[in-house]
Structures are given as structure tokens and as C-alpha cells.
C-alpha positions as CSV (number, residue, x, y, z in Angstrom):
1,M,20.6,-3.7,-35.9
2,L,17.8,-4.7,-37.8
3,I,14.4,-5.5,-36.1
4,R,13.5,-8.2,-38.7
5,S,10.2,-9.2,-37.0
6,I,8.0,-8.5,-34.1
7,K,5.5,-11.4,-32.7
8,S,3.1,-11.3,-30.3
9,Q,0.8,-13.5,-28.4
10,A,-1.2,-14.2,-25.5
11,V,-0.4,-17.4,-23.3
12,R,-2.5,-19.1,-20.4
13,L,-0.7,-20.1,-17.3
14,P,-2.5,-22.6,-15.0
15,F,-1.8,-21.9,-11.1
16,R,-1.4,-25.0,-8.7
17,F,-4.1,-23.2,-6.4
18,S,-5.9,-20.1,-6.3
19,F,-4.4,-16.8,-5.4
20,G,-6.8,-14.2,-3.8
21,H,-6.7,-10.8,-2.5
22,A,-9.6,-7.8,-1.6
23,L,-10.0,-7.3,-5.6
24,A,-10.0,-10.4,-7.2
25,S,-9.1,-14.3,-7.3
26,R,-7.7,-16.4,-9.8
27,N,-6.7,-19.9,-10.5
28,Y,-4.6,-18.8,-13.8
29,S,-3.2,-16.1,-15.4
30,L,-3.4,-14.5,-19.1
31,N,-0.1,-13.0,-20.2
32,V,1.1,-11.1,-23.4
33,L,4.5,-12.3,-24.6
34,V,6.4,-10.7,-27.3
35,R,9.3,-12.1,-29.5
36,V,11.4,-9.8,-31.2
37,Q,14.1,-10.9,-33.8
38,M,17.2,-8.6,-34.4
39,V,19.7,-9.2,-37.0
40,L,23.1,-7.6,-36.3
41,E,25.5,-6.0,-38.8
42,D,28.0,-9.1,-38.8
43,G,24.8,-11.4,-39.8
44,R,24.3,-12.9,-36.3
45,E,20.8,-13.2,-35.0
46,V,19.5,-12.2,-31.7
47,I,16.3,-13.0,-30.2
48,G,14.4,-10.9,-27.2
49,W,11.8,-11.8,-25.1
50,G,9.3,-9.9,-23.2
51,E,6.1,-10.3,-21.1
52,S,3.4,-8.4,-19.3
53,V,0.4,-9.1,-17.1
54,P,-2.8,-6.9,-18.1
55,R,-4.9,-6.4,-15.2
56,Q,-8.6,-4.8,-16.4
57,Y,-8.8,-3.8,-12.5
58,V,-5.4,-2.1,-12.2
59,T,-4.8,-0.1,-16.0
60,G,-7.9,-1.0,-17.7
61,E,-6.0,-3.3,-20.3
62,T,-7.1,-6.6,-21.6
63,V,-5.1,-9.1,-23.4
64,A,-7.0,-8.1,-26.4
65,S,-6.6,-4.4,-26.0
66,A,-2.8,-4.7,-25.2
67,L,-2.2,-7.2,-28.2
68,A,-4.2,-4.7,-30.2
69,A,-1.7,-1.5,-29.3
70,I,1.5,-3.6,-29.6
71,N,0.6,-5.2,-33.4
72,Y,-1.1,-1.7,-34.4
73,S,0.4,1.3,-32.4
74,Y,3.8,0.2,-31.3
75,A,5.5,-2.8,-33.6
76,P,4.6,-0.8,-37.0
77,A,7.3,2.1,-35.6
78,L,10.2,-0.8,-35.2
79,S,9.8,-3.7,-37.4
80,G,11.8,-3.3,-40.6
81,K,13.7,-0.5,-39.3
82,F,18.0,-0.3,-38.8
83,F,19.4,1.2,-35.7
84,A,22.9,2.2,-36.2
85,T,23.7,2.4,-32.3
86,A,21.9,1.2,-29.2
87,Q,21.0,5.2,-28.5
88,E,19.2,5.1,-31.7
89,L,16.9,2.2,-30.7
90,L,16.5,3.6,-27.5
91,V,15.1,7.0,-28.6
92,C,12.8,5.2,-30.6
93,L,11.4,3.4,-28.0
94,A,11.1,6.7,-26.1
95,Q,9.3,8.4,-29.0
96,I,6.5,5.6,-29.3
97,F,6.0,6.0,-25.3
98,A,5.6,9.6,-25.7
99,A,3.5,9.6,-29.3
100,N,1.0,7.1,-27.4
101,G,0.6,9.5,-24.3
102,L,1.7,6.8,-21.8
103,E,3.2,9.2,-19.6
104,Q,-0.6,10.0,-18.5
105,K,-2.5,7.0,-20.0
106,P,-2.4,3.8,-18.1
107,A,-1.7,1.3,-20.6
108,G,1.7,-0.1,-19.2
109,A,1.2,-3.7,-19.7
110,S,1.2,-3.2,-23.6
111,F,4.4,-1.5,-23.8
112,C,6.0,-3.4,-21.3
113,A,6.0,-6.7,-23.4
114,L,7.2,-5.1,-26.4
115,E,10.1,-2.9,-24.8
116,L,11.4,-5.5,-22.7
117,A,11.7,-7.7,-25.7
118,C,13.8,-5.0,-27.4
119,L,15.8,-4.4,-24.6
120,D,16.4,-8.3,-24.0
121,A,17.7,-8.1,-28.0
122,L,19.7,-5.2,-27.4
123,A,21.5,-6.1,-24.4
124,K,22.5,-9.9,-25.8
125,A,23.5,-7.7,-28.9
126,Q,25.8,-5.3,-27.0
127,A,27.1,-8.4,-24.9
128,L,25.6,-6.9,-21.7
129,K,23.6,-8.4,-18.9
130,F,20.0,-6.8,-18.5
131,C,20.8,-5.4,-15.1
132,Q,23.8,-3.0,-16.8
133,L,21.2,-1.4,-19.1
134,P,19.9,1.2,-16.7
135,N,23.3,2.8,-16.8
136,L,23.6,2.7,-20.4
137,I,20.0,3.8,-20.6
138,A,19.9,7.2,-17.9
139,P,23.7,7.2,-16.4
140,S,23.4,7.8,-12.7
141,D,24.7,7.1,-9.5
142,L,21.3,5.2,-8.8
143,W,22.0,2.4,-11.1
144,Q,25.1,0.4,-9.6
145,P,24.5,-3.4,-10.5
146,V,25.0,-5.6,-7.3
147,E,25.4,-9.4,-7.4
148,T,22.7,-10.9,-5.2
149,M,19.4,-9.5,-4.2
150,Q,16.9,-10.2,-1.5
151,Y,13.3,-11.2,-2.0
152,G,10.2,-10.9,0.6
153,G,7.1,-13.1,0.7
154,V,3.6,-12.4,0.0
155,V,0.8,-13.8,1.8
156,P,-2.6,-14.4,0.1
157,F,-6.2,-15.2,1.8
158,G,-7.0,-18.1,3.0
159,K,-8.0,-20.3,6.0
160,K,-5.9,-20.2,9.2
161,A,-4.6,-23.8,8.8
162,I,-2.9,-22.7,5.3
163,L,-1.9,-19.4,6.5
164,K,0.1,-21.1,9.4
165,L,1.7,-23.5,7.0
166,I,2.7,-20.8,4.7
167,L,4.2,-18.7,7.3
168,E,6.0,-21.6,9.0
169,A,7.4,-22.3,5.2
170,Y,8.4,-18.5,4.8
171,K,10.3,-18.7,8.3
172,K,12.1,-21.8,7.2
173,Y,12.6,-20.6,3.9
174,G,14.6,-17.3,4.9
175,F,12.0,-14.4,4.0
176,K,12.9,-11.4,6.2
177,T,9.9,-9.5,4.9
178,V,6.3,-10.5,4.6
179,K,3.5,-9.2,3.2
180,L,-0.2,-10.2,4.5
181,K,-3.4,-9.4,2.3
182,V,-6.0,-7.8,4.4
183,G,-9.5,-6.3,3.6
184,G,-11.7,-8.7,5.2
185,S,-13.3,-8.2,8.7
186,L,-11.3,-6.4,10.9
187,N,-11.1,-9.6,13.5
188,E,-9.6,-11.7,10.9
189,D,-7.1,-9.2,9.6
190,V,-6.1,-8.8,13.2
191,A,-5.8,-12.6,14.0
192,R,-3.7,-13.0,10.5
193,V,-1.2,-10.3,11.4
194,K,-0.9,-11.3,15.0
195,L,-0.3,-15.0,13.9
196,A,2.1,-13.5,11.4
197,R,4.1,-12.2,14.3
198,Q,4.1,-14.8,16.4
199,I,5.3,-17.2,14.0
200,L,8.0,-15.2,12.3
201,G,9.2,-13.6,15.2
202,E,10.1,-9.9,16.6
203,D,12.5,-9.1,13.8
204,A,10.4,-9.6,11.2
205,I,9.3,-6.7,8.7
206,L,5.6,-7.2,8.5
207,R,3.5,-5.3,5.7
208,V,-0.1,-5.6,4.7
209,D,-2.1,-5.1,1.9
210,A,-5.9,-3.8,1.7
211,N,-5.9,-3.4,-2.4
212,C,-8.5,-0.7,-2.4
213,A,-10.7,-2.4,0.3
214,W,-11.3,0.6,2.9
215,T,-12.5,4.1,3.5
216,L,-10.2,6.6,5.2
217,E,-12.1,6.1,8.4
218,Q,-11.8,2.1,8.2
219,A,-8.0,2.3,7.2
220,K,-7.6,4.4,10.2
221,W,-9.2,1.9,12.5
222,S,-7.6,-1.3,11.1
223,L,-4.3,0.3,11.5
224,A,-4.7,1.3,14.9
225,A,-6.0,-2.3,15.6
226,L,-2.7,-3.5,13.8
227,R,-0.3,-1.2,15.6
228,P,0.7,-3.4,18.4
229,Y,2.1,-5.9,15.9
230,R,4.3,-3.2,14.3
231,I,3.1,-3.3,10.9
232,A,6.0,-1.3,8.6
233,S,3.7,-0.4,6.0
234,C,0.3,-0.5,4.5
235,E,-0.4,-0.9,0.6
236,Q,-3.2,0.7,-1.2
237,P,-5.4,1.1,1.6
238,L,-7.8,3.3,0.0
239,I,-9.4,3.1,-3.8
240,A,-7.1,4.0,-6.4
241,S,-8.4,7.7,-7.6
242,D,-8.9,9.0,-3.8
243,F,-5.6,10.8,-3.3
244,L,-7.1,13.4,-1.2
245,G,-7.8,10.4,1.5
246,L,-4.5,8.7,0.9
247,A,-2.7,12.3,1.9
248,D,-4.9,12.6,4.6
249,L,-3.9,9.2,6.0
250,T,-0.4,9.4,5.4
251,A,-0.2,12.5,7.6
252,S,-2.3,11.0,10.6
253,V,-0.7,7.7,10.6
254,P,2.7,6.6,11.7
255,E,2.7,3.4,9.2
256,K,4.4,4.3,5.7
257,I,1.4,4.3,3.2
258,M,2.3,2.7,-0.1
259,V,0.4,2.8,-3.2
260,D,0.0,0.4,-5.9
261,E,-3.1,0.5,-8.0
262,S,-3.1,4.4,-7.6
263,L,0.4,4.3,-9.4
264,T,0.1,3.2,-13.0
265,T,1.6,6.4,-14.8
266,L,4.5,9.2,-14.4
267,A,2.0,11.5,-14.0
268,Q,0.2,9.8,-11.1
269,A,3.8,9.4,-9.7
270,S,4.1,13.2,-10.0
271,E,0.9,13.8,-8.5
272,L,1.1,11.6,-5.7
273,I,4.4,13.4,-4.5
274,E,2.7,16.8,-4.9
275,R,-0.1,16.0,-2.9
276,K,2.1,14.0,-0.4
277,A,-0.1,11.1,-0.7
278,C,1.8,8.4,-0.1
279,N,5.6,7.8,1.2
280,A,6.0,4.8,-0.3
281,F,5.7,3.3,-4.1
282,N,5.0,-0.2,-5.5
283,V,6.9,-0.3,-8.8
284,R,5.7,-3.0,-10.9
285,L,7.3,-3.6,-14.2
286,S,4.1,-4.5,-16.2
287,K,1.9,-1.9,-14.4
288,V,4.0,1.1,-15.2
289,G,5.1,0.5,-18.9
290,G,8.6,-1.6,-18.5
291,L,11.9,-0.9,-17.5
292,V,12.4,2.6,-18.6
293,S,8.9,3.9,-17.2
294,A,10.2,2.2,-13.9
295,M,13.5,3.6,-13.6
296,K,11.8,7.3,-14.1
297,M,9.6,6.4,-11.2
298,V,12.5,5.4,-9.2
299,E,14.5,8.6,-9.8
300,L,11.2,10.6,-8.8
301,A,11.1,8.7,-5.6
302,S,14.5,8.9,-4.8
303,A,14.7,12.8,-5.5
304,N,11.3,13.2,-3.0
305,Q,12.7,11.0,-0.3
306,I,9.7,8.4,-1.2
307,E,10.6,4.6,-0.2
308,C,10.5,2.4,-3.5
309,H,9.7,-1.2,-3.4
310,L,9.5,-3.7,-6.6
311,G,6.2,-5.6,-6.9
312,A,5.1,-8.1,-9.5
313,Q,2.3,-9.3,-10.8
314,V,0.7,-12.7,-9.9
315,G,1.2,-15.3,-12.5
316,E,4.4,-14.0,-13.9
317,S,6.4,-16.4,-16.1
318,G,10.4,-16.8,-15.6
319,I,10.7,-14.0,-18.5
320,L,9.1,-11.1,-16.5
321,V,10.5,-12.8,-13.2
322,A,13.7,-12.5,-14.8
323,A,13.5,-8.9,-16.1
324,Q,12.1,-8.0,-12.3
325,R,15.2,-9.5,-10.7
326,Q,17.8,-7.6,-13.2
327,F,16.5,-4.5,-12.2
328,A,16.6,-5.2,-8.5
329,L,20.4,-6.0,-9.3
330,A,20.7,-2.6,-10.9
331,Y,19.1,-0.8,-8.2
332,P,20.0,-2.2,-5.0
333,N,17.9,0.3,-2.8
334,F,14.4,-1.2,-3.1
335,A,13.1,-1.7,0.3
336,N,11.3,-5.0,-0.6
337,V,11.1,-7.1,-3.7
338,E,8.3,-9.6,-4.5
339,G,7.5,-12.3,-6.7
340,A,9.2,-15.4,-8.0
341,M,7.1,-17.8,-6.7
342,N,7.0,-19.9,-9.9
343,L,7.7,-23.5,-8.7
344,F,5.1,-22.9,-6.1
345,L,2.5,-21.0,-8.0
346,L,2.5,-22.3,-11.9
347,K,1.8,-25.5,-13.1
348,A,4.4,-25.3,-16.0
349,D,7.0,-22.0,-16.5
350,L,8.2,-20.6,-20.1
351,V,11.5,-21.0,-19.3
352,K,14.1,-23.6,-19.0
353,E,15.9,-21.9,-16.0
354,G,14.5,-22.1,-12.3
355,M,13.5,-18.8,-11.6
356,T,11.9,-19.4,-8.0
357,V,13.1,-17.8,-5.2
358,P,16.1,-19.7,-4.0
359,Y,16.3,-21.1,-0.5
360,G,17.6,-18.3,1.7
361,A,15.3,-15.7,-0.4
362,M,18.5,-14.4,-2.0
363,A,19.0,-14.6,-6.0
364,M,22.4,-13.8,-7.8
365,V,23.0,-11.9,-11.2
366,P,22.7,-14.8,-14.1
367,P,25.6,-15.5,-16.2
368,T,24.5,-15.0,-19.6
369,Y,23.6,-11.6,-21.4
370,G,20.4,-10.3,-21.8
371,L,17.4,-11.3,-19.4
372,G,19.7,-14.6,-18.8
373,V,16.6,-16.9,-19.5
374,T,15.8,-19.7,-22.2
375,V,12.6,-19.6,-23.3
376,N,11.1,-22.9,-24.5
377,E,9.6,-22.2,-27.4
378,R,7.6,-25.7,-27.8
379,A,6.0,-24.3,-24.3
380,V,5.1,-21.1,-25.9
């Protein structure tokens, strides 16, 4: 396998409406795309695609810094290189990850796009579906691909009338788990969760996400006020660096405390476990550095009785949606999987396949090799 070329670029994806939470609100997403051209020994050519969504308030990365890392640090170690086996390519990717200190350095978005493109090409070269790669990379009973996976819904901030419409639509659509953005006034948060419980019913699993909006005391008061509506988990209640406060909160409330912005590297994952600062991880491929790093986080979580959720970055195109979906198919024990709202959120996608959550909130493994999507290169 020869890596003939690696090309990276930024792409702007406009939204149909503004999506907001406690840390940010946006009406478009600026993403990073990577295209890898691989030539096989029999002369066949395969193209692999990868994507990431840099968020400066999460990992400190911008699109410009991510592109610079790809073009000047990562790609030169791969471009023009020949790999006799799949394992040689995987070792090279691992060496690049380690050489750039990405186990400790929060720079996941830059590496994610490159790694996914290489792995997409590799899967196509090996006649494998992307969901089969985890067991090739690190054989384990954890990675047992299934045929279908279930999505949960996410509700952004919005006026009561809009919130009511979204919740009613989610119920009809088939979402069994719904996460609500909170972190405004306590009265507003309680009203939102109360309305969700009324509309979705007693069997729905309700979760909240504060996106770093609360202090420790505010989190305790807020969760106490929300408790009558049976919240299953609270995501990122405190600022990302407050591991001490997260540990206090985790030990003192019955709801699961899930980390997101606090979880961007493998080093942080280990520290969170050591400090008992949470009992759930929200793993996002773009945030944590791609598939292999996400796999290692899941392995750590599984070994330490930490619940795992698979999140998404707002504004992902069908490329990153496909990677996330394939990972969910490879590991069926995620407590919840979010995202894939492309048709509803994006004015236009980059892939020809429909990657929006299907009606019923269930998705199936695609029939083709690799990520299973066809990129519209004219749109790119």
C-alpha cells in the first residue's frame, strides 16, 4: 500500500438554524477534511476520507492550527510511504500520535481527520467495513460488530414553543433517550425538564448537559431541583479543569456525572478515573483524536466500570457521522449515541447517502466497505 497523496482543507457548512448551548451558539460549522489517495500493489487506487470539527473552547484548536498540524507534522510522516501490511500502517499512525504527544496534548481534531482518512482507505483496501477495524486494530471481546444501532436526541436552547415542537417530534420519531441543554436560570431549566418529562412520558430516559455552566454548589442545587423528573445523568456540570469539584459532585448525587469538555486526552481519562471524578464518559471521535484513541478510552472505561456514551460535534458532515455510526456498530454497549441530524441541521451535506437518523432512531450497517459513504467532491 502506497500513500500517494494526502490533501487537507477547510469546509464551511451552513446550518438551517442557530444551535446553542451554555458555551457557544453558531449557525454554521467550519470543519477540516482530509483526502488520502492510496495505491495498492495490484495497481488499484482507493480514496479515504476523514473529517474533524475543531472547537477552540474544547481542545484549544482552530481550523488553521489543525490544518497546520496535518500539513507540517502528520502528513509528511505518511505521504509517499509504502506499507507492506495493514499492521505497518497502524504502527506508523500510532508512532505519529505518540511523537506529537497526543496522549497528553488536547489536539484531537487535527489527528482525527487524518487518521480516519487513512483508516477509511485501509478498510477499502482490505475489503472490510469500518466497524470491523477495531477488532483488527486491537482484537478483543469488546469489539463485536452488530447490524443495528440506536440513536438518542439532543435538544438545544430555545423558546418554549420551539422546545415543545422538538420534543413532540422526537417522541414521534422514536427517540428513547433525550438530552436537554441546561445552564440558564434554574427556573428555566426546571421548566424545560418538566416539559420534556410530560411530553416524552415516564419511560423516556432524560439527560441534561450544562456545558460547564455551574459552580459545584449550583450543580448540587440544580440537580436537586431536577430530581423529581428522574434525570439519568448530568453532563459536564462544572468547568473542564475542576476535577476536584467533579469528584465531590460524583460522590454526593445519585445521578451519573458525565464528562465531556474534561475528557479530551487519554491522560485526562486516566486522571478522571483515578480521582473518581465521574462515572460516565462522553467520547467524541473528533475531540479525542480519532478511532484508536476513542477505542483506548472505551477500554479504560470498561475496565473501571465507567459508562460510555458516544457523542457528536454539532455540524458534522456525513463523513464524520459515518465514522461515529460505524464505531457504535463496533461497540454495541454505548449507553447512548448522539448526532446524525444532518438533514435537519445542515443546508447541504458532503456525501451522497442520507446520513440523518432514520425514522425509529435506528441505523443499520452500510453495505459497502470503508466508511460506507460517497463524498460529493464537487461539493467539497
